[in-house]
N, C-alpha and C positions, 0 to 999 in steps of 0.2 A: 774644553771641547764638548760640544753637544753629543748626546747619545746617537742622534741621526748621523752625524759626521763619523763617529767612531764605527758605526755599523757599516757605513759606506766604505770606509777605509779597509775594514776587515774583509768585506766582500771583494774589494779590488785586490788586496794583498794575496788572498788565497784563491783568487779567480773562481769564486763561488757564484753560481747562478741559482737563486732560490727555486726549489722544486715546487711547482704549483700543485701537482698531484698530491704531495704530502702536506700541503697547507703551510708551507714555510713563509710566513709573514712575520717579520721581526718588529717587535714593539720598540718605538723610538721616543716615547714620551716618559721621562723619568717620574713625572707626577702620577702616571698610571701605575708604575711599579710601586710607588709609595702607597697608593690606595690598596693595591693587592696585599701588601705586607700589613697594612693597618687592619684590613678585613680579616686577616688570619689570626689575630690575637696571639702573637707569638711570644714565647718565653724561652729562657736558656735551657730548658729541659726537653723542648720539642724535637721530634724527628719529623722532617718534612720529606714527602715524596713529590718530586717535580716531574711532570711529563713534558718532554721536549724542551730541554734547556736552551737549545740553540747555541748562542755564543756565551751564555752564562751570566748575563748582566743581572737578571733577577736572581739567579742561583747564588751569586756572590753577595748580593744584598741580603738574601735570606740567611746565608751562613754567618753573617755578623750578628744575627739575632737568636740562633737556635743551636742545639747540641749537634745536630747532623742534618745534612741535606743529601738525599739519595736521588740522583737525577737520571732518568732513563731516556736515551736518545737513539732513535732508529738510524738516522743518516750517518754513514761512515765518515764523511768529511766533517760534518758538524761535531761528531763525537770526538774526533782527533783535535779539532780546534778548541773545543770547550775544555778538554783535558789540559791543553797548554795554558789557556787563559785562567783556569782555576787551580793551577798547580801549587800556588802559594797557600791554599786553604786546606788544612788537614782534615777539616770536618765536612768536606765535600767528596762524595763518591759518585763518579760518573760511570754509568753502565750502558753498554751498547746492547740494544735489544728492542723488541716489539712490545710495547706496554700491554698489548692485548694477549700476549703469550708468556711473558717473562714470569718466573716463579717468584711471586712477591713474598711468600713466606721465607724463601731463601735469602733475598736481598734485604728484607726488613727485620728478620729475626723476631725477637720478642716485641718489637715496636709495631708489629702487625696489628696489635690490639689497641694502639693509642696514637698512631701517626696522623699527620695532617696532610691533605692532598692539595697541591697547587699546580695549576696547569693552564696554558693557553692551548685549548683543544683544537686540533684540526677539524674543520667543519664536517668533513665527510665521515668521520668516525665518532662524532659526538655521542650518538645514541649507544654505540657499542661500548665506549668507555664508561658512560654512566651506568649501563646495565651490568658491566663487570664490577665496578667498584661499589655500587649500591646494592649490596647483597650481605647477608649475615656474616659470610666468611671473610670478606675483604673490606668491610665498611670502615671508612676513615672517621676519625673523631670529628673532624671539621674539614670542609673543602672550600676553596676559593677558586673559581673556574672562570676563565674567559672563553666565551663561545659566541656563536652567531646570535645577534640580537633577537631575532624572531624566536629562536629556540629558548633563549633566556626568558622571554616574555611568556612563552607557553608553560615552561617549568614553574614559574612563579605566579602564574595566573594573573598576569598584569592586566589582561583584558577581561578578567573574571570568567574565563573559559578554561576547562581542564583539557588534558591530553593524556595519552598513555604514560609518557614520561613524567608529567606532573604528579600523577597518582603514585607511580613507583617511587619517586623522590619523597613524596609526602609520607609514604609508608615508613621510610627510613629516617626521616628528619624534617627539619623546617628550612625552607629556602627563602632567600631574600634577594631582590634585585638591587644591586649596589650602584652600578654606574653604567651609562651608555658610553661606548668607546667608538667614536667615528672612524671610518676606514683610513682617514688621513694620518692616523697615529701609527701606521705600520709601513714598513718597506718590504716588498712592494705593497701597495694599497689593495686590499681585497675589494671585491665588487659590492660587498654589503658591510653594514656596521656590525660591531661586536658589542658585547656587554659583559660585565662582571657579575657573577652570581655567588652568593655565599650560602652554604648549606651546613647547618649544625645537626649532627646525627643524634639519633637515640638508639640505645642498644638493648632496650627492654621490649620484647615482643610476646604476643600471645602464643602459647604453644598450640592453641586450637586452630590457628591459621596456617595453612600450607601455602607458602609464597607462590609456588608454581601454579596452583589452582586459582588463587586470587588474581594473579596477573593474566592468566589465560582467560578468566572471566572478563577482565577489563579490556584485554586485546580484542576479544570477540564483540564486546559492546561498542568498540570504536571501528568495527570492520567496515561499516558504511556510515561515516560520520554525519551525513545529512539525513539519514533515516532515523526514525524513532528507535530508542534503545530497545524497546520491547520487541520490535521486528528483528533487530539484529540478533538478539538472544534466542529467539524462537528458531532462527535459521540454523543455529548451531546446536549440536547434540551435547550440550554441557550437562543438562539434566537428562538422565538415562530413561527417556520416554521415547519409544520408537515412532509413534504416531504424531505427526506435526500438529494436528488439531488438539490432541491431548497435551502436547508440550506447551502450546499457547495457553491452554486453560491453567496449567500449573504455574506458568510465569505470571499470568494475570492475577492469580491468587497470591503469589509472592508480592507483587507490586501493591495489591490491596492491603495486605497485612502490614507492610512496612510504610504504607502511605506515600508511595512514589507515583507521580503522575504517569499514566500509560503513554502519554504523548511527549514525554521528556526525551531529550537527546543526550548522548553520553557526555558531551562536553559540559553539560550543565550540572553534572553530579559532583559532589564533593567526595573525598575519600571515605568519609563517614557513611555516605550513602552506599558506596560500593561494598563496604564492610557489612552493612545491613543486608544487602542482597546476598552476599556470600554466606553469611551466617544463616539466612533463611533457606537458601537453596540446598545446603548440605543435609537438611532433614529429609529431602526427597530422594 
């Protein structure tokens, strides 16, 4: 029996109507599941955190490869069904909760320092999920994530243009665009295509860099994406100079010292450029 038919049968049996607001689009292509598992480089000692297991098809496939799968499901009905369908697997733990609020230290224990993250991320909370997990406190060792194709392309600089998210991800690791997943691979089909992204994390950071300050700099740099970066930075009082003309003079000096074009836009900078700007501005 195909995965598509199995899912249709489950939907009919339990009288489930996929919740559009929560991004409930169920993957029906077994080959895509295999690509996700392949990308995760799994072994028998791994602990995997899965976001939104749905009916647990990927969950059960993961459980055959790893030490434990901890799956967090928000929806009451899906949580109950997933528990039933995964009851024969002792190494699967299904938790009902909001992945943006659940206490990950509590549910992962010591594995918080070495877990792998796998998820088909609801489009509307992609940024929130990425910002939560890509932090020094909750950083997974590796992540394989399904997300909206346009977001995946921005994160991986597929068009050679940066974004706030691409720079945040690059600060914590290396991202790679794995595979485009057309909308027809889901029930119901979303209006846009998806893509799989793999992120390999790094856990060594400079003690001189304060994340909040760096990301605030980047956020302000992207405040008006079509404007020149210099104008965006001058508009915000990141450097504590009250007079706007004086602030412009300071920023122009920073740009000259690190040899960045004054007419460059934020999307054209690499993370290395942002770090140069950050390290130069902290002396003022």
